[in-house]
PLY file of the C-alpha trace (Angstrom):
ply
format ascii 1.0
element vertex 246
property float x
property float y
property float z
element edge 245
property int vertex1
property int vertex2
end_header
-64.05 139.39 201.85
-64.66 135.47 200.32
-63.10 132.27 200.84
-60.55 133.01 197.96
-59.96 136.25 198.69
-59.04 135.18 202.20
-56.81 132.16 201.17
-54.92 134.64 199.11
-54.22 137.29 201.79
-53.22 134.40 204.30
-50.68 133.02 201.62
-49.45 136.89 200.87
-48.72 137.33 204.27
-46.68 134.14 204.48
-44.96 135.15 201.15
-44.11 138.39 202.76
-42.33 137.08 205.74
-40.40 134.44 203.85
-38.90 137.27 201.45
-38.40 139.16 204.28
-35.45 136.93 205.56
-36.26 137.52 209.07
-39.44 139.40 210.87
-41.54 141.92 210.61
-44.30 144.09 212.70
-48.16 143.95 212.14
-48.04 147.40 210.61
-45.05 146.21 208.22
-47.14 143.21 206.85
-49.91 145.16 206.64
-48.42 148.02 204.26
-46.49 145.32 202.25
-49.55 143.00 201.71
-51.64 146.42 201.19
-54.34 145.49 203.67
-55.50 147.13 206.61
-53.49 146.91 209.81
-56.63 145.27 211.37
-57.38 143.23 208.89
-53.72 141.98 208.41
-53.83 141.33 212.53
-56.79 139.42 212.32
-55.46 137.01 209.90
-52.15 136.81 211.64
-54.00 135.62 214.69
-55.29 132.67 212.57
-52.23 132.06 211.01
-50.30 132.04 214.61
-53.45 129.35 216.22
-52.75 126.88 213.09
-48.64 127.43 213.68
-47.82 128.91 210.52
-46.68 131.86 212.08
-45.48 132.84 215.47
-44.83 135.83 217.52
-40.98 136.32 217.76
-40.69 139.16 220.39
-42.45 142.24 220.95
-44.60 143.25 218.30
-42.40 141.06 215.91
-43.75 138.18 213.93
-42.11 135.47 211.59
-42.78 131.95 210.18
-43.47 129.24 212.24
-42.03 125.72 212.69
-45.53 124.31 211.12
-44.21 125.60 207.67
-41.35 123.89 207.70
-43.62 120.26 207.76
-45.24 122.34 204.42
-42.08 122.68 203.21
-40.71 119.21 203.30
-43.85 117.70 201.96
-43.48 120.00 199.29
-39.76 119.18 198.60
-40.40 115.45 198.72
-43.25 115.71 195.91
-41.36 118.06 194.02
-38.17 115.15 194.11
-40.21 112.40 193.51
-42.00 114.20 190.42
-38.60 115.24 189.34
-37.04 111.84 188.98
-40.05 110.42 186.71
-39.29 113.27 184.40
-35.84 113.42 184.71
-34.79 109.96 184.54
-35.92 109.46 180.69
-33.99 112.76 179.35
-31.11 111.90 181.46
-30.63 108.56 179.89
-31.38 110.58 176.41
-28.43 112.71 177.43
-25.87 110.16 177.93
-27.00 108.31 175.17
-26.36 111.56 173.29
-22.57 112.38 174.89
-21.83 108.87 176.16
-20.62 110.34 179.53
-22.12 110.05 182.62
-25.23 112.38 183.38
-26.21 113.54 187.00
-28.76 115.16 188.71
-28.22 117.48 191.66
-30.13 119.41 194.59
-29.41 121.52 197.24
-29.38 120.58 200.68
-27.71 123.71 203.23
-24.20 124.51 201.81
-23.75 121.00 200.11
-24.93 119.79 196.67
-26.38 116.26 197.30
-26.85 113.60 193.83
-30.34 112.73 193.39
-29.91 110.68 190.45
-27.34 109.71 188.02
-27.61 107.66 185.01
-23.63 106.07 184.22
-21.89 106.29 181.07
-21.24 102.72 179.00
-17.90 103.36 178.59
-15.42 101.14 180.29
-13.48 104.49 181.50
-16.16 106.97 183.15
-17.45 109.09 185.80
-19.27 107.18 188.67
-21.34 109.19 191.14
-23.32 107.52 193.20
-26.70 108.51 194.23
-26.42 110.47 198.04
-22.92 111.68 197.11
-22.68 114.98 198.50
-20.15 117.63 197.61
-19.93 121.53 198.30
-21.98 124.26 196.95
-18.41 126.09 195.73
-16.74 123.33 193.89
-18.01 121.68 191.02
-20.26 122.58 187.87
-23.15 121.06 189.64
-22.49 122.79 193.24
-22.05 126.38 191.40
-24.66 126.37 189.21
-27.09 125.44 192.29
-25.75 128.28 194.32
-25.82 130.74 191.10
-29.47 130.66 190.58
-30.82 130.96 194.13
-31.52 134.60 195.40
-29.06 137.50 196.29
-29.34 136.20 200.40
-28.78 132.60 200.46
-25.62 133.54 197.98
-24.41 136.20 200.17
-24.91 133.96 203.02
-22.86 130.69 201.16
-20.20 133.15 199.84
-19.06 134.05 203.30
-19.17 130.50 204.50
-16.87 129.91 201.65
-14.35 132.62 202.01
-11.97 130.23 203.75
-11.75 128.48 200.39
-11.70 131.11 197.75
-11.98 135.02 197.71
-15.98 136.31 198.02
-15.38 138.73 194.99
-14.09 135.72 192.89
-16.83 133.39 193.36
-19.64 136.27 192.84
-18.27 136.99 189.58
-17.82 133.25 188.49
-21.60 132.69 189.76
-22.55 135.85 187.75
-21.18 134.39 184.70
-22.53 131.34 184.94
-26.09 132.59 185.59
-25.37 134.94 182.26
-24.11 131.97 180.43
-26.74 129.35 181.66
-24.31 127.19 182.22
-21.13 125.99 184.49
-18.14 124.44 182.91
-15.27 123.10 185.26
-12.19 121.00 184.58
-10.53 119.01 187.29
-12.34 120.89 190.34
-13.97 117.87 192.28
-11.68 115.16 190.60
-8.46 116.14 188.83
-9.25 113.92 186.22
-12.80 115.26 184.94
-14.90 117.46 183.32
-18.58 118.59 184.14
-20.62 120.91 182.29
-24.02 121.95 184.16
-27.52 123.32 183.46
-30.32 124.66 185.89
-33.58 123.02 186.20
-36.15 125.54 186.89
-39.58 125.42 188.44
-42.53 127.21 187.32
-41.64 129.97 189.30
-38.17 130.57 187.76
-36.68 129.30 190.96
-33.70 126.59 190.83
-34.84 123.30 191.31
-31.84 121.20 190.48
-28.68 121.07 188.67
-28.31 118.49 185.37
-24.40 117.77 184.50
-22.82 115.75 181.86
-19.42 114.60 183.50
-16.62 112.51 182.14
-12.59 111.92 182.25
-11.03 115.32 180.85
-8.90 113.21 178.22
-11.58 112.30 176.15
-13.10 115.80 175.80
-12.25 117.59 172.76
-12.21 121.37 171.87
-15.06 120.99 169.28
-16.60 118.59 171.31
-17.37 121.16 174.45
-19.79 123.42 172.60
-21.71 120.47 171.69
-21.98 118.95 174.90
-23.12 122.75 176.43
-26.10 122.49 174.06
-26.86 119.02 174.87
-26.74 119.68 178.65
-28.79 122.89 178.49
-31.34 121.92 176.16
-32.18 118.43 178.39
-32.10 120.87 181.52
-34.37 123.32 179.74
-36.72 119.81 179.16
-37.16 118.58 182.30
-37.81 122.32 183.48
-40.72 122.63 180.94
-41.93 119.32 181.95
-41.82 120.80 185.70
-44.00 123.85 184.18
-41.57 126.09 183.96
-40.65 128.09 181.04
-37.46 126.42 180.31
0 1
1 2
2 3
3 4
4 5
5 6
6 7
7 8
8 9
9 10
10 11
11 12
12 13
13 14
14 15
15 16
16 17
17 18
18 19
19 20
20 21
21 22
22 23
23 24
24 25
25 26
26 27
27 28
28 29
29 30
30 31
31 32
32 33
33 34
34 35
35 36
36 37
37 38
38 39
39 40
40 41
41 42
42 43
43 44
44 45
45 46
46 47
47 48
48 49
49 50
50 51
51 52
52 53
53 54
54 55
55 56
56 57
57 58
58 59
59 60
60 61
61 62
62 63
63 64
64 65
65 66
66 67
67 68
68 69
69 70
70 71
71 72
72 73
73 74
74 75
75 76
76 77
77 78
78 79
79 80
80 81
81 82
82 83
83 84
84 85
85 86
86 87
87 88
88 89
89 90
90 91
91 92
92 93
93 94
94 95
95 96
96 97
97 98
98 99
99 100
100 101
101 102
102 103
103 104
104 105
105 106
106 107
107 108
108 109
109 110
110 111
111 112
112 113
113 114
114 115
115 116
116 117
117 118
118 119
119 120
120 121
121 122
122 123
123 124
124 125
125 126
126 127
127 128
128 129
129 130
130 131
131 132
132 133
133 134
134 135
135 136
136 137
137 138
138 139
139 140
140 141
141 142
142 143
143 144
144 145
145 146
146 147
147 148
148 149
149 150
150 151
151 152
152 153
153 154
154 155
155 156
156 157
157 158
158 159
159 160
160 161
161 162
162 163
163 164
164 165
165 166
166 167
167 168
168 169
169 170
170 171
171 172
172 173
173 174
174 175
175 176
176 177
177 178
178 179
179 180
180 181
181 182
182 183
183 184
184 185
185 186
186 187
187 188
188 189
189 190
190 191
191 192
192 193
193 194
194 195
195 196
196 197
197 198
198 199
199 200
200 201
201 202
202 203
203 204
204 205
205 206
206 207
207 208
208 209
209 210
210 211
211 212
212 213
213 214
214 215
215 216
216 217
217 218
218 219
219 220
220 221
221 222
222 223
223 224
224 225
225 226
226 227
227 228
228 229
229 230
230 231
231 232
232 233
233 234
234 235
235 236
236 237
237 238
238 239
239 240
240 241
241 242
242 243
243 244
244 245
C-alpha cells in the first residue's frame, strides 16, 4: 500500500467514525472501510498517536479532540472564502429586490448572521452581523436545519419540541428541502417576511442560508415568485463558486 492509499484509508476511517455518530469496534471499522482487521488496527494506532481518534472504553474507538482543531480551522477557512464570494452576489440580490439580503450559518441550535447587505429604502429590515436566531423560527434558520443530516434534524427537533410539535416541524423541513427554499411571514418579526435558500458545498452539504427580507406590507402577491427565483438563483451562484453543483 503506497502513501496515497495509506492516507485514503486513514481518511476513510475518520469518515466512518464521523458518520456513525458514536463509537465503533476495530472489527466494525474494518468492515465498513473494507480492509482487514489487522490493517485497520495499525491505522487506528497511528491515528490515536496523532490525537485524531481515541479509545472510548473497552474495545470502542471514537473521534479524538484533535479533530475539532481541524474542524475549527476548516470552518474559519470556509467562512472567509464564503464572505469573499457571497458579498458581491448579495449586493446584486439587494439591488434586484430592493430588500435586505442576509447570510446565516449554523452554530449548534442557533443561526448566526455572518453578513448582511441592507436595503437602500428608508423603511427596511436591519439585521446586524452576529445576530443570533433560533433554527426553528424564520426562513434562515429553518433552511439551515432542513438541509442537515437526519441525525442533526432528529436531535434539533427533540430540542424544539416545547416550541412546536416534532411532526409539524419535520414536515415543514421536508417541504423546504423539496421546494429548495423557505418563505416565512412574521415569524421572527411580526412585520417582516423572509425568503431563504441553501448555500451548499462541493459535497452538497449545507454551508449557509441566503435570505432576502423586508416589511410584509411591501411584498405583493405577484412579487413572491419573482423574489423566490432571485434568492434561489443567488444562493445557487454562491454554491457554484464554492465548488458545489448549485
